C-alpha positions as CSV (number, residue, x, y, z in Angstrom):
1,M,-51.2,-17.2,-51.3
2,N,-47.4,-17.5,-50.7
3,D,-46.4,-20.9,-49.4
4,Q,-43.1,-19.5,-48.2
5,H,-44.8,-17.6,-45.3
6,D,-43.6,-18.1,-41.8
7,H,-46.2,-20.1,-39.9
8,G,-45.2,-18.8,-36.4
9,A,-44.7,-21.9,-34.2
10,L,-47.0,-24.1,-36.3
11,G,-45.7,-27.1,-38.2
12,D,-46.8,-27.4,-41.9
13,A,-49.5,-30.1,-41.2
14,E,-50.9,-28.2,-38.2
15,Y,-50.9,-25.0,-40.2
16,A,-52.8,-26.6,-43.2
17,E,-55.4,-28.1,-40.8
18,F,-55.8,-24.8,-39.0
19,M,-56.3,-22.8,-42.3
20,E,-59.0,-25.3,-43.4
21,L,-60.8,-24.7,-40.1
22,A,-60.5,-20.9,-40.5
23,S,-62.0,-21.2,-44.0
24,E,-64.9,-23.3,-42.8
25,E,-65.7,-20.7,-40.1
26,G,-65.9,-17.9,-42.7
27,F,-62.6,-16.2,-42.1
28,D,-60.5,-14.8,-45.0
29,T,-57.5,-17.1,-45.1
30,D,-55.1,-14.2,-46.0
31,D,-56.3,-12.3,-42.9
32,V,-55.7,-15.4,-40.7
33,E,-52.3,-15.9,-42.2
34,A,-51.4,-12.2,-41.5
35,A,-52.7,-12.5,-37.9
36,I,-50.5,-15.6,-37.2
37,E,-47.5,-14.0,-38.9
38,E,-47.8,-10.8,-36.9
39,A,-48.4,-12.5,-33.6
40,G,-45.5,-15.0,-34.3
41,H,-42.8,-12.3,-34.5
42,G,-40.3,-12.0,-31.7
43,P,-39.5,-8.7,-29.9
44,L,-40.1,-5.5,-31.8
45,P,-37.1,-3.6,-33.2
46,V,-36.0,-0.6,-31.1
47,L,-35.4,3.0,-32.2
48,A,-33.6,5.4,-29.9
49,V,-34.4,9.1,-30.3
50,V,-31.2,11.0,-29.2
51,G,-30.0,14.6,-29.2
52,R,-29.2,17.5,-26.9
53,P,-32.0,19.2,-24.8
54,N,-34.7,21.3,-26.4
55,V,-34.3,20.2,-30.0
56,G,-37.8,18.8,-29.9
57,K,-37.2,15.1,-29.2
58,S,-40.3,14.5,-27.1
59,T,-42.5,16.4,-29.5
60,L,-41.2,14.2,-32.3
61,V,-41.7,11.1,-30.2
62,N,-45.4,12.1,-29.7
63,R,-45.7,12.7,-33.4
64,I,-44.2,9.2,-34.2
65,I,-46.4,7.4,-31.7
66,G,-49.4,9.4,-32.7
67,R,-50.5,10.5,-29.2
68,R,-49.4,12.9,-26.5
69,E,-47.6,10.6,-24.0
70,A,-44.0,11.9,-23.7
71,V,-44.0,15.0,-21.4
72,V,-43.0,18.1,-23.3
73,E,-41.7,21.2,-21.4
74,D,-39.4,24.0,-22.3
75,R,-36.8,23.1,-19.8
76,P,-34.5,20.0,-19.7
77,G,-34.7,17.7,-16.7
78,V,-38.4,16.8,-16.9
79,T,-39.0,13.5,-15.2
80,R,-41.4,11.0,-16.8
81,D,-42.9,7.7,-15.9
82,R,-42.0,6.0,-19.1
83,V,-39.3,6.1,-21.7
84,T,-40.3,3.3,-24.1
85,Y,-43.4,3.5,-26.4
86,E,-44.8,1.3,-29.1
87,A,-45.3,2.9,-32.6
88,E,-46.5,1.8,-36.0
89,W,-45.8,3.1,-39.4
90,A,-46.7,1.7,-42.8
91,G,-48.0,-1.5,-41.1
92,R,-44.8,-2.1,-39.2
93,R,-44.5,-2.0,-35.5
94,F,-41.4,-0.9,-33.5
95,K,-40.4,0.5,-30.1
96,V,-39.3,4.1,-29.5
97,V,-37.0,4.9,-26.7
98,D,-37.3,8.6,-25.9
99,T,-34.2,10.2,-24.4
100,G,-35.7,13.7,-24.0
101,G,-36.1,15.5,-20.7
102,W,-32.9,14.6,-18.9
103,E,-31.1,17.2,-16.8
104,Q,-28.0,19.2,-17.6
105,D,-25.8,18.5,-14.6
106,V,-22.8,20.2,-13.1
107,L,-20.4,18.0,-14.9
108,G,-21.3,19.8,-18.1
109,I,-23.7,19.2,-20.9
110,D,-21.4,17.0,-22.9
111,A,-21.1,14.4,-20.1
112,S,-24.8,14.5,-19.6
113,V,-25.6,14.0,-23.3
114,A,-23.0,11.1,-23.5
115,T,-24.5,9.3,-20.5
116,Q,-28.2,9.4,-21.6
117,A,-27.4,8.7,-25.2
118,E,-25.2,5.8,-24.3
119,Y,-27.9,4.1,-22.3
120,A,-30.4,4.4,-25.1
121,I,-28.0,3.5,-27.9
122,E,-27.1,0.2,-26.1
123,A,-30.6,-1.1,-26.4
124,A,-31.4,0.2,-29.9
125,D,-31.3,-1.4,-33.3
126,A,-31.2,2.1,-35.0
127,C,-31.0,5.7,-33.8
128,L,-32.9,8.8,-34.8
129,F,-30.6,11.8,-34.1
130,V,-32.5,15.1,-33.8
131,V,-30.8,18.4,-34.4
132,D,-32.3,21.9,-34.2
133,A,-31.9,23.2,-37.8
134,T,-32.5,26.8,-36.7
135,V,-29.4,26.6,-34.5
136,G,-27.2,24.4,-36.7
137,A,-24.7,21.8,-35.5
138,T,-23.3,22.6,-32.0
139,D,-20.3,21.2,-30.2
140,T,-22.7,19.0,-28.2
141,D,-24.2,17.7,-31.5
142,E,-20.7,16.8,-32.6
143,A,-20.2,14.9,-29.3
144,V,-23.3,12.8,-30.0
145,V,-22.1,12.1,-33.5
146,K,-18.9,10.6,-32.1
147,L,-21.0,8.4,-29.8
148,L,-23.1,7.2,-32.6
149,R,-20.1,6.4,-34.8
150,R,-18.5,4.4,-32.0
151,A,-21.7,2.5,-31.4
152,G,-21.9,1.5,-35.1
153,K,-25.7,1.5,-35.2
154,P,-27.7,2.8,-38.3
155,V,-28.6,6.5,-37.9
156,V,-31.3,8.7,-39.4
157,L,-30.7,12.4,-39.1
158,A,-33.7,14.6,-38.4
159,A,-33.3,18.4,-39.0
160,N,-36.1,19.6,-36.7
161,K,-37.9,23.0,-36.6
162,V,-38.0,23.4,-40.4
163,D,-41.5,25.0,-40.7
164,G,-41.2,26.2,-44.3
165,Q,-39.2,26.5,-47.5
166,S,-36.8,29.0,-45.9
167,G,-35.7,26.3,-43.3
168,E,-34.7,23.9,-46.0
169,A,-31.3,25.7,-46.5
170,D,-30.7,25.4,-42.7
171,A,-31.3,21.7,-42.9
172,A,-28.9,21.3,-45.8
173,T,-26.0,22.7,-43.7
174,L,-26.3,19.5,-41.5
175,W,-24.7,17.4,-44.2
176,S,-21.5,18.6,-42.5
177,L,-22.2,16.2,-39.6
178,G,-21.2,13.4,-41.9
179,L,-24.3,11.2,-41.1
180,G,-25.8,11.4,-44.6
181,E,-29.0,13.2,-45.7
182,P,-30.6,15.4,-43.1
183,F,-34.4,14.9,-43.2
184,P,-36.1,18.3,-42.7
185,V,-39.1,18.0,-40.3
186,S,-41.3,20.0,-38.0
187,S,-42.2,17.8,-35.1
188,L,-44.7,20.5,-34.0
189,H,-46.6,20.6,-37.3
190,G,-45.8,17.2,-38.6
191,R,-44.1,18.4,-41.7
192,G,-41.8,15.9,-43.3
193,T,-42.3,13.2,-40.7
194,G,-43.7,10.7,-43.2
195,D,-40.5,10.7,-45.3
196,L,-38.5,10.5,-42.0
197,L,-40.4,7.5,-40.8
198,D,-40.0,5.8,-44.2
199,E,-36.2,6.2,-43.8
200,V,-36.4,4.9,-40.2
201,L,-38.1,1.7,-41.4
202,R,-35.4,1.2,-44.0
203,K,-32.8,1.3,-41.2
204,L,-34.7,-0.8,-38.7
205,P,-34.5,-4.6,-39.0
206,E,-37.8,-6.4,-39.5
207,A,-39.2,-7.8,-36.3
208,P,-37.3,-11.1,-35.8
209,E,-39.1,-14.2,-36.9
210,Q,-40.3,-16.6,-34.2
211,T,-37.4,-18.8,-33.0
212,F,-39.5,-21.6,-31.5
213,G,-37.5,-24.8,-31.0
214,K,-34.2,-23.2,-31.9
215,A,-31.6,-22.9,-29.2
216,V,-30.4,-19.3,-28.5
217,G,-26.7,-19.1,-28.8
218,G,-24.6,-18.5,-25.7
219,P,-25.5,-18.2,-22.0
220,R,-29.1,-17.2,-21.1
221,R,-29.3,-13.4,-20.4
222,I,-30.6,-12.1,-17.1
223,A,-31.3,-8.4,-16.1
224,L,-31.2,-7.6,-12.4
225,I,-33.6,-4.6,-12.2
226,G,-35.2,-2.6,-9.5
227,R,-35.2,1.0,-8.2
228,P,-31.9,2.6,-7.1
229,N,-30.4,1.2,-3.8
230,V,-32.5,-1.9,-3.8
231,G,-29.4,-4.1,-3.7
232,K,-28.7,-5.0,-7.3
233,S,-24.9,-4.6,-7.1
234,S,-24.8,-6.5,-3.8
235,L,-26.8,-9.3,-5.2
236,L,-24.5,-9.6,-8.3
237,N,-21.4,-9.5,-6.1
238,K,-22.9,-12.2,-3.9
239,V,-23.9,-14.6,-6.7
240,A,-20.5,-14.0,-8.3
241,G,-18.8,-14.8,-5.0
242,E,-16.6,-11.7,-5.3
243,D,-16.8,-7.9,-5.7
244,R,-17.3,-7.6,-9.4
245,V,-19.3,-4.4,-9.5
246,V,-17.8,-1.1,-8.4
247,V,-20.4,1.7,-8.0
248,N,-18.7,4.8,-9.4
249,E,-19.0,8.0,-7.3
250,L,-19.3,10.1,-10.4
251,A,-22.6,10.5,-12.1
252,G,-22.6,11.2,-15.8
253,T,-19.3,9.5,-16.6
254,T,-19.2,7.2,-19.6
255,R,-18.9,3.6,-18.6
256,D,-18.8,0.1,-20.2
257,P,-21.9,-2.0,-19.8
258,V,-21.5,-4.3,-16.9
259,D,-22.2,-7.7,-18.5
260,E,-21.0,-10.5,-16.2
261,L,-20.6,-14.2,-17.0
262,I,-21.4,-16.0,-13.8
263,E,-21.7,-19.7,-13.0
264,L,-24.7,-20.6,-10.8
265,G,-26.1,-24.0,-10.2
266,G,-23.6,-25.6,-12.6
267,V,-24.8,-23.3,-15.5
268,T,-23.2,-20.1,-16.9
269,W,-25.5,-17.1,-17.1
270,K,-25.0,-13.7,-18.5
271,F,-26.1,-10.9,-16.1
272,V,-26.6,-7.8,-18.3
273,D,-26.1,-4.1,-17.3
274,T,-26.7,-4.7,-13.7
275,A,-24.6,-2.1,-11.8
276,G,-27.5,0.1,-10.7
277,I,-27.4,3.8,-11.1
278,R,-24.5,6.1,-10.3
279,K,-25.7,9.3,-8.7
280,K,-24.7,12.2,-6.4
281,V,-27.1,14.1,-4.2
282,H,-27.2,17.1,-6.6
283,L,-28.4,14.9,-9.4
284,Q,-31.5,13.5,-7.6
285,A,-33.8,15.4,-10.1
286,G,-32.6,13.3,-13.0
287,A,-32.0,10.1,-11.1
288,D,-35.4,8.5,-11.7
289,Y,-35.2,9.3,-15.3
290,Y,-31.7,7.8,-15.7
291,A,-32.9,4.7,-13.8
292,S,-35.8,4.2,-16.1
293,L,-33.7,4.6,-19.2
294,R,-31.1,2.2,-17.9
295,T,-33.7,-0.3,-16.8
296,A,-35.3,-0.2,-20.3
297,A,-31.8,-0.8,-21.9
298,A,-31.1,-3.8,-19.6
299,V,-34.5,-5.4,-20.1
300,E,-34.2,-5.0,-23.9
301,K,-31.0,-7.1,-23.9
302,A,-32.2,-9.8,-21.5
303,E,-34.4,-12.9,-21.6
304,V,-35.2,-12.9,-17.9
305,A,-35.8,-9.9,-15.7
306,V,-35.1,-10.6,-12.0
307,I,-36.9,-7.7,-10.3
308,L,-35.6,-6.8,-6.8
309,I,-37.9,-5.4,-4.2
310,D,-36.6,-3.9,-1.0
311,T,-38.8,-5.5,1.7
312,T,-37.8,-3.0,4.4
313,D,-39.7,-0.3,2.4
314,T,-43.3,-0.3,1.3
315,I,-43.8,-1.4,-2.3
316,S,-43.6,1.9,-4.2
317,V,-45.0,3.4,-7.4
318,Q,-41.5,3.2,-8.9
319,D,-41.4,-0.6,-8.1
320,Q,-44.8,-0.8,-10.0
321,R,-43.4,1.1,-13.0
322,I,-40.4,-1.2,-13.3
323,I,-42.6,-4.3,-13.1
324,T,-44.9,-2.9,-15.8
325,M,-41.9,-2.1,-18.0
326,A,-40.7,-5.7,-17.6
327,V,-44.1,-7.2,-18.3
328,E,-44.8,-5.0,-21.3
329,S,-41.4,-6.0,-22.8
330,G,-42.5,-9.6,-22.7
331,R,-39.6,-11.0,-20.7
332,A,-39.6,-13.9,-18.4
333,I,-39.9,-12.6,-14.8
334,V,-38.7,-13.6,-11.3
335,I,-39.5,-11.5,-8.2
336,A,-36.7,-11.4,-5.6
337,Y,-37.7,-9.9,-2.3
338,N,-34.4,-8.6,-0.9
339,K,-33.3,-7.9,2.8
340,W,-35.7,-10.6,4.0
341,D,-33.5,-11.3,6.9
342,E,-34.0,-7.8,8.2
343,L,-37.8,-8.1,8.7
344,D,-39.5,-8.5,12.1
345,E,-42.8,-10.4,12.4
346,E,-45.0,-7.2,12.1
347,R,-43.3,-6.0,8.9
348,R,-43.5,-9.5,7.4
349,Y,-47.3,-9.6,8.1
350,Y,-47.8,-6.2,6.4
351,L,-45.5,-7.0,3.5
352,E,-47.6,-10.2,2.7
353,R,-50.7,-8.0,2.6
354,E,-48.9,-5.5,0.3
355,I,-47.8,-8.3,-2.0
356,E,-51.4,-9.6,-2.3
357,T,-52.7,-6.2,-3.3
358,E,-49.8,-4.4,-5.0
359,M,-48.2,-7.4,-6.9
360,Q,-51.4,-8.8,-8.4
361,Q,-50.2,-8.1,-11.9
362,V,-47.3,-10.6,-11.5
363,S,-48.9,-13.1,-9.2
364,W,-47.8,-15.7,-11.8
365,A,-44.1,-14.9,-11.4
366,P,-41.8,-17.2,-9.2
367,R,-40.9,-15.6,-6.0
368,V,-37.7,-15.9,-3.9
369,N,-37.1,-14.3,-0.5
370,V,-33.4,-13.5,-0.4
371,S,-30.7,-11.5,1.3
372,A,-28.0,-10.1,-1.0
373,K,-25.9,-9.2,2.0
374,T,-25.8,-12.6,3.7
375,G,-26.5,-14.8,0.7
376,R,-29.7,-16.3,2.2
377,H,-31.7,-18.4,-0.2
378,M,-29.4,-17.6,-3.2
379,E,-29.6,-21.3,-4.2
380,K,-33.3,-20.7,-4.9
381,L,-32.6,-18.1,-7.6
382,V,-31.5,-20.5,-10.3
383,P,-34.5,-22.9,-10.1
384,A,-36.8,-19.8,-10.2
385,I,-35.0,-18.5,-13.3
386,E,-35.2,-21.9,-15.0
387,T,-38.9,-22.2,-14.1
388,A,-39.6,-18.7,-15.6
389,L,-37.6,-19.6,-18.8
390,A,-39.6,-22.9,-19.2
391,G,-42.9,-21.0,-18.9
392,W,-41.6,-18.4,-21.4
393,E,-40.8,-21.1,-24.0
394,T,-43.9,-23.3,-23.4
395,R,-45.8,-24.2,-26.6
396,V,-49.4,-25.6,-26.6
397,P,-50.2,-27.7,-29.7
398,T,-53.2,-26.2,-31.7
399,G,-55.3,-29.3,-31.3
400,R,-55.0,-29.4,-27.5
401,L,-55.5,-25.6,-27.3
402,N,-58.8,-25.8,-29.3
403,A,-60.1,-28.7,-27.2
404,F,-59.4,-26.5,-24.1
405,L,-61.1,-23.5,-25.7
406,G,-64.1,-25.6,-26.7
407,E,-64.6,-26.8,-23.1
408,L,-64.0,-23.3,-21.7
409,V,-66.6,-21.6,-24.0
410,A,-69.2,-24.3,-23.3
411,A,-68.8,-24.1,-19.5
412,H,-68.3,-20.3,-19.3
413,P,-69.8,-18.5,-22.4
414,H,-69.1,-14.8,-22.9
415,P,-71.8,-12.5,-21.4
416,I,-74.6,-11.5,-23.7
417,R,-74.2,-7.8,-24.8
418,G,-76.8,-6.0,-26.9
419,G,-78.6,-9.2,-27.6
420,K,-75.5,-10.9,-29.0
421,Q,-73.1,-13.4,-27.5
422,P,-69.6,-13.4,-29.0
423,R,-68.0,-16.8,-29.2
424,I,-64.4,-17.9,-29.5
425,L,-64.4,-20.1,-32.6
426,F,-60.8,-21.4,-32.5
427,G,-57.3,-20.2,-31.8
428,T,-53.6,-21.0,-32.1
429,Q,-50.4,-20.2,-30.3
430,A,-48.5,-18.2,-32.9
431,G,-45.3,-17.8,-30.9
432,T,-43.2,-18.3,-27.7
433,K,-40.8,-16.1,-25.7
434,P,-43.3,-14.9,-24.5
435,P,-46.3,-17.2,-25.4
436,R,-48.5,-15.3,-28.0
437,F,-52.0,-16.5,-28.8
438,V,-54.4,-15.5,-31.6
439,L,-58.0,-16.2,-30.9
440,F,-60.6,-16.0,-33.7
441,A,-64.1,-14.9,-32.5
442,S,-67.5,-14.2,-33.9
443,G,-67.6,-10.8,-32.0
444,F,-65.7,-8.5,-29.7
445,L,-64.4,-10.1,-26.5
446,E,-64.5,-7.8,-23.5
447,A,-61.3,-7.2,-21.5
448,G,-62.7,-9.0,-18.4
449,Y,-63.3,-12.1,-20.5
450,R,-59.8,-11.9,-22.0
451,R,-58.4,-11.8,-18.5
452,F,-60.5,-14.8,-17.6
453,I,-59.1,-16.7,-20.6
454,E,-55.6,-15.8,-19.6
455,R,-56.2,-17.0,-16.0
456,R,-57.6,-20.3,-17.2
457,L,-54.7,-20.8,-19.7
458,R,-52.3,-20.5,-16.8
459,E,-54.3,-22.9,-14.7
460,E,-54.4,-25.5,-17.5
461,F,-50.9,-25.1,-19.0
462,G,-48.7,-23.5,-16.4
463,F,-46.9,-20.5,-18.0
464,E,-45.3,-19.7,-14.7
465,G,-43.0,-16.7,-14.8
466,T,-44.1,-15.4,-18.2
467,P,-46.5,-12.7,-19.5
468,I,-49.0,-14.0,-22.0
469,H,-50.1,-12.0,-25.1
470,I,-53.6,-12.7,-26.4
471,S,-54.8,-11.0,-29.6
472,V,-58.3,-11.5,-30.9
473,R,-59.4,-11.3,-34.5
474,V,-63.1,-10.8,-35.1
475,R,-64.8,-12.4,-38.2
476,E,-65.9,-9.6,-40.5
477,K,-69.4,-9.5,-41.8
478,R,-69.1,-10.3,-45.5
479,G,-71.1,-11.9,-48.3
480,K,-70.3,-15.6,-48.7
481,K,-67.8,-16.3,-51.4
482,K,-69.2,-18.0,-54.4
């Protein structure tokens, strides 16, 4: 076994003790080491899939993630709930940002392509540029190439719709784009996608190692997110103490990311990509899509997501989607209920009921009731952000965790299923930002029992303002080693 392996957040002595325990319980120590290393990694690398409409981006995304999740239609402008998916190839996990399905607007296709590609490229570690090999390189494709060059991110070129030998020559003409070798693929039939993904893995960085205990350079990064018109720009201007953010009338114009260094509570923070969405009435169809893509880009760059909820409206499906996106991305979370000063007693009563039912998935997140317009309770924002960051970085020593798990299993054993009672044998916290736990068990743990464990972990150790990831490894049945 390689002694140079990363031990997640475990020190050498703690790691050695833990591996001895694993061996005594009948686990293969290589499997245990792999589980700790996998769970100990930081955020997954991000691949943006870009290209003009109808080149087969969404079909290719479905092929990459191995399931039919991205909506595929023959017209551009199809709105979807999600734009970010998790994928795995050759044992490596990464995120895919799908930029398919946006709308051609009246400002012309080039502007539309530039806008959607820019949002996605910002958040990406590498880009997969999809071109229709049967059509060849168009002016719009050339416009995307310019964007990719300017961004300086590694690019893999996919020549799509190559269904046989005859299409190979079409693919070869795409060398002219100057992006290196075009990989001929058929997203519809899966032809060539293996070679394509091998190249993608070569261009993507490895998932970053756990940085427990190391200070992150520069100011802490905060994303203000929420559905359009919820008050993001007003809030940023209020905390900045001046009008920093100008909301552009023109949709689809290229813009610089709005990253603002702002001093709050005696500390400098970086607010990332917070300007909200620029839109005109005739662009409503694509607005939700752009908002999702932009939110995904902002969250990927941040450490804390401050989610704004407009209290004068009922909590919507779009609010829920944004919350889910932030939770799944593993960022620290603060919920800011905006326009609080505009509520009457009746709305306040019904809002509290909504929060109880609709916001259950983030009941652990610090909550502040604010008014971006008047500045009410802005001073509570920084303590809430600091609380969430502290939870996000909390580390429980392995000895203390196992003492807790032992008491928990003794007092609340897993329900018996099929005459068997699975038991948690031991566990460790393999990483922070967010806290990631690996539990080793004698059998499969049901989802309800995992939720119970998470609830009790929060009661015991805090973890306010952070999602918790729990993975379970089950001991395989095997003959005892001689």
